N, C-alpha and C positions, 0 to 999 in steps of 0.2 A: 504493500500500500504506500510505497514511497512517492507515487505520482499524485497524492492528494495535495491540494493547495488550500490555504486559509484565505477566505474572502470576508470582507467586512461591509456592512450596509448600514446606512443611516437614513432616516426618513425625516423630511422637513417640509413645512408648508410654505416656506419662503420661495420667491421666484428668483432670487439672486444669492445663492449660498456662497460662503467663503470658507476656506480651510481654517480650522481652529487648532489651538495647541492640543486639545484633547484628541483630535483626529490623529495628529502626529504621534502622540503618546500611544494610542491604540495600535497604530501600525507597528511600532516597535515592540510593545509589551505583548501583543497577541501574535506577533510574527506574521502579519498579514501580507499577502502578495499584492493586494489591491483593496482600496476602500472606495465604494461607490456611494455617493450621496444622492438619493432620489429626491427630486424637488418639483415644485409646481410650475416652474418656468417652461419655456418653449424649446430650449436647446440643451444639448449635451456638450460639455466643455471641460478641459482640465483645470483643476484647482491648484495642484502641486504635484510633484513626483509621486506616483502611485495613488493619487487621490483625484477623482473626477466627479463632476456634477452630472447626473443623468436625469434628463427630463422624464417625468413619470409617464408622459404620453409616448415616449420613445423607448421605454423600458424593454419591450420585447425585441426591438431592433438592435439596441445598443449593448445589451448584456447577453453575453454568450450563454447558451444553455449549460446547466451544471452537469449534464450527463456526459 
């Protein structure tokens, strides 16, 4: 099972999320490969290395299936 990866998800109602200190801490402490922040805005865009904002309406297109 060495091919397993750790992914993190955060959900927010804002339309313009930004990377926070707690997100960076979570990346390190939980050894996450990536952190996706699902938000109410229109577009998906990077927030920081390994952290991206994913538009809730684009969730199925922008997040690769977990299988």
